[in-house]
N, C-alpha and C positions, 0 to 999 in steps of 0.2 A: 400285703408287703412286710418283710422283717420288720423285728423292732428297731427303731432309729435311734440311736445313743443321743443322749443330753436334751431329752424332752424335759420340759418346764416341772413336770411331775416328779421327773427324778432328780433334778437339780434343787427343787424347793419342795420336798415331800410335807415340811412341817406348814407349808404356808399354802397348802391346796384350796381351803377353803377360802381363804382370802383371793386367791389368783380367781377364783369361780365368781365371788362377787364383784370385783374391779372388772374384771371383762363384761360384767352384765351391767355396770353402772358407768364406766369410765371409758368414754372412746377412744381417748388417747392410749390407756392400757391395752384395751382390746388389739389396736392397730399396733403397737409394738410387740404384742404377743405373737400376731399374725406374721410380722417382718421376721420375729425371731425363729418361728416355726419354717418358715419360707428358706431362710439362709441355712439353718440348721439341716433341713432336707437336702438342700444343694450341696452341703459339705459331706454329707452321709453319702451321697450318690456320687459325687467326685472320689470319696475315699474308697469305695467298693468299686470303682472304675466303671459304673454305669454310664456316667457322663464325666468323663477325664477333665480336667483343666490344668492350665499351666500352673506353676508353681507360685508365681506372684498372685495370680487371682484366688488361690488356694488362702494364701496369706492374708489378702484381703476379707474375703469370707470370715476366714477366723476372727479377725478384728472387729468386723461388723457384729459377729455373733456375741463376742464378748461384750462389747458397748451395750448392745440391747440387753444382754443379761445384767449388767451392771444396773441398767436403768431400770429393768423391772425389779430387781432387788432392792434398789432405793424407793421404788414406789410401793412394794410390799411390806418395808421397816420402818416407814414412816408413818406418824399417827395419822388416821383418816380425818380430814377436816369435817367439822360438822356443822351444820348451817345453823346460825343463830337466829332467834326469832326477832324481827325489828320492834 
């Protein structure tokens, strides 16, 4: 498959190590990354007329991608919580 634009590695190249780490240890982060990749691929397929969609559907998908990207960025830039010893 050709290169799909807006991959997380392209969007946040300075956070690649953190992305890998959080995907491995944080189930929620892993899920929202999977959701981001799915909607991003759907947008790419619609933009390239592989699977065309209505304009309103495209707008909704782009908004969903933006919300996911914002949440991912928020998680990447917040300090990781360290468990305290009891």
